[in-house]
N, C-alpha and C positions, 0 to 999 in steps of 0.2 A: 518618428514611428517607433512603436513599442517592439522590443525584441521578443520573439516567440521562442520560448524554451521547449525545444523539441525532445520529448522523452523517448521517442523511437531512436533517435540518433544516440543518446546516452546509453540506452538499453543495448544497442548493438556494440558500443565500445566495451561495456561491461561483459557482454557475452564473449567477445573476442579475447578478453583477458582471462575468462574462465576456462577456455579450451585447453591451453597448455597445462593448466593446474589439473584438469581432469585426466589428461594424458599421463601426467606425472604419477598420478594415483593409480591408474591402470598398470603402469609400468612397475609399480610397487606391489601389484597383486590383484587389485580389483577396482572397479569403478565406484564412485560414490553412490549410495543408495537412498532413495527418497520414497517413503510411503505416504499416500494421501488417503484419508478415510472420508468417504462421501456417503452420508446417511440421509435418505430422503430424496426428493425430486425437485429441489429448488432450481429453476431453469438457469438463473444467473450463476449459481454455484457450479452446475454441470458445465457450462461454457468456460468458466474460470479454471476448473480442474482439467478440462481438455487442453487448454492453453498451457497449463503447467506441465502436463505430460508431454506435449509437443516440444516445448522448450528443453525439457530434460533429455529427450531423445536427440534433439539437435546437438546438444553438448556432450553426449555420450554418458550421461548420468542414468544409472539404472532407476527406473520409475515403476512403482507398483500402485494401483488404485484398488482399494477395498470399498465395496459398495454393499454394506449390510442393509437389510430391509428397513423401511421407515419405522416399522414397529419394534425395532430393537430397543431393549431396555437399557437403562443407565449402567447396570451391573454388567450386562453383556458387552457393552461398548468399552467399558473400563477394562474388561478381560481381554478384549481385542487389542486395545492399546498396550496393555502389559505384555502381551505376546510379541508385539513389535519392539517393545523395549529390549526383549531378550534376544532378538535376532541380530547377530553380529554384522550381517551384510547391509542392515538398514542404519543409515547415519542420521537421517532426518525423518520425523513424523510430523505430519500436518493434519489436523482435524478440521475439515472445512466447516465453516460457520455459514448460515445458522443450522444448528442441529434441530431435529424434531422437537416440538414444544414440550413433550412429556419427559425429555432427557435433561438431566442436571448437567449443563454444559460446563459449569465450573468444576465439578467433580471429574469430568472426563479430561479437561485440560490439565488438571492437577495430576492426573495419572501419567501423563507424558513425562519421560525422563528428561530432566532439564538439559542434559548434554545432547539430547536429540530433538530438542524443542526449536525447530527452525523458524517458527513463527514469532519467537521471543515473548510468548504470553504467560509462561510459567512464572509463578511468584518469585522463584529464585532468580530468574533472568530479569524480571522487572526490577528486583533489588539491585542486581548487577548494574543495570542501566541507570537507576537513580543515583548509585554511588560511584559511577564512572569505572566500574570494573569490566574486564573482558567478558564477552558472551554474546549470544545472538540477539540482534536488535530487531524489533518489528519491521517488516519489510517495506511498508509504505513510508513511514517516517525516515528509515534509512535511505530510501530512494530519493526523498526530498533533499536530504543533505548532499547526496551525490550529485544531484542535478545542480544545486546552487554552486558547489565546489568546481564542477566541471565546466560550468559557464563563468567561473571566476567572479561570481557575485559575492562581495564582502559580507561576512556574517559578524565577525568580531567587532564589538562596540556598537553594533546596529540595534535598533529597536524592532523586535519581532512581536507580532500579535498573532496568536493562534485562536481561531474562532471554532469552538468545539472542544469537548473535554472527554471524549471517549477514551477507553483503555487501549483501543486498537490504533488510533491515529493521533488524537488531540494531545493527550498527556505525554506519550512518548516523543511526539514531534517537538513539544515544548522542552522536554529534557534534553534532547539531542541538540536543539538550538542553544540551550543554556550551556551545554558542554563546549560549544563552539564560541562561547563568550559573547553571545547575544544577550540583551536585556529583554526578558520575555514576559508577556502578559497573556494569560489565558482567559478568553471570553466564553460566555455561554448565554442561555436564554434569559437569565436573570441579571445580566450585566446592564448597568445604567449607562444610557448614552452610548450604545454600541457603535453607531456610526462615528461618533467623536473619538472613541478609543481606537477604532480601526484606522482612522485618518492619521494617527500618530505613528503608524508602522512604516518602517523602511522595508520590512518583509512581512507580508500578510499572507497567512495560511488559512484557507477556508475549508472546513471539514465538519459541516453541521448537517449535510444531507437535505438542504432546502434549495430547490431549483432557482437559480439567478437571484438569490437573496442579496448578494453583495453587489450593490450598484455603485455608481460614481460617487455617491455621498459617503461611502466607506473607504475610498481609495485616495491616498495622497498622490498628487501628481509626481510621476517618476518612480513610485514604489515598485517593488517586486512582488507579484501576486501568484501564489501557488494555490491552484484550485484542485482539491482532492475529490470534489463531488462528482458523481456520475448519476444523473437523474434522467429517466426516460419519460418524455413528454408525449402523451398519446391523445391530446386534445388540440385540434387544428387552430382554434381560436388563441389558445395559450402560446402555441408556436408563433403565430402571427404577432402576438403582443410582445414576447420576449425578443424576437428577432426583427421587430418593427417592420413587418410586412415584407421581409426578404423573399423574393421570388425563388431564390435557390433553395432556401430552407423549406419553403412551403412545397416546392416540387419534391424535395427529399422526403417530406412527411407523406405526400401523396403516393410516393413509390413504396415506402416502408411501413407506413402506418404509425410511425413514431419518430422522434428526433431526440438525440442526447444533448443534454446541457449540464454544465457544472453547477456549483453553488455560487459562482460569480457570473454576473451579467456579461454575456460574451461581447456585446457591442461597447458597453461602458469600459470594460477593462482594457480593450484595445485602444480606446481613445484616451485613457487616463494614465495607465501604468507605464513604467519604464520598461518592464519585462514581465512576462506572464506565461503560464502554462495553458495550452489549449485543452478543450475536452471535445472529442477524444484526442489521444496522442501526447498527453502531458505526463502526469504522474502515473497513470495506469500501467504503461509498459514497464516502469521501473519496479513495480511490486513483485512481478515474477522474476525479473533479473536479480533482485536482491534475495529472493527465495533460493535461487540457484547458488548465489554467493554463500549464504548461510549453510546450505547443504554441503558445499565443498569445504567450507571452514570446519564443519563438524567432522567430515571424513578425514581431513588432514590432521586434526587433533587425535582422532581415534586410531588412525593408522601410524601416526608418528612422523608425518612429513614436515610439519611446521616446527 
């Protein structure tokens, strides 16, 4: 039977390690400070930000959410970020994506001071990641590495395949796996014989945003499969197809009007993989946990604890 990699359990471990670090910073004079900028009314972003604020409060991190109107201009948003850069009690700045369509997101992210960039998206921090220098790492890829290490899944010398080349997950996940001495292949929509390439993986990371795309044909028996996707299925027939008529999943759909599924086929992965992350409850919980770690790291550097 495949091992289920429980992201909630690892999240709780990380949070328990964060608490004494926060207490030490408070004893030094103040709590770490995190500012989240949420422009617009994207429902998923609103839920995500609420969870970030809740976790900050649980750990004793000062959290502030700024909600400018959806009509805010790029220049106004840049000015808001620059003001946060100047505030000494703010150690981390997170600009929640997606921004309104008329806003130049690259310009806004570039405005975040690299030392306060707790998402790890600033080009300076991307460069640090690429060259193996210290600095904040993107939260979801960092969470993947924590999950593998804490479950003692070997990375060194293993073949890792990352499906997806986004700046947020795919590329940084590949770099982090490379730094752990894996042999890494990045795949995408133009990759020839994608199932065949994926079947070579000891560690397969799925991060392309397509519901249940990775089926048994993509998975080597016994491989470790990390499913980054979170896709909401609101079609009952599609739920029945993916979950092969599961009465439990159909009942959940009838109660809620939708069902979550990852980028990996949930039944195929359980039957084929040696270990895998479920959706929900796999990679997702670690993203916020690593955001807290990045915020505390930033505060320790700025206050002089580390």
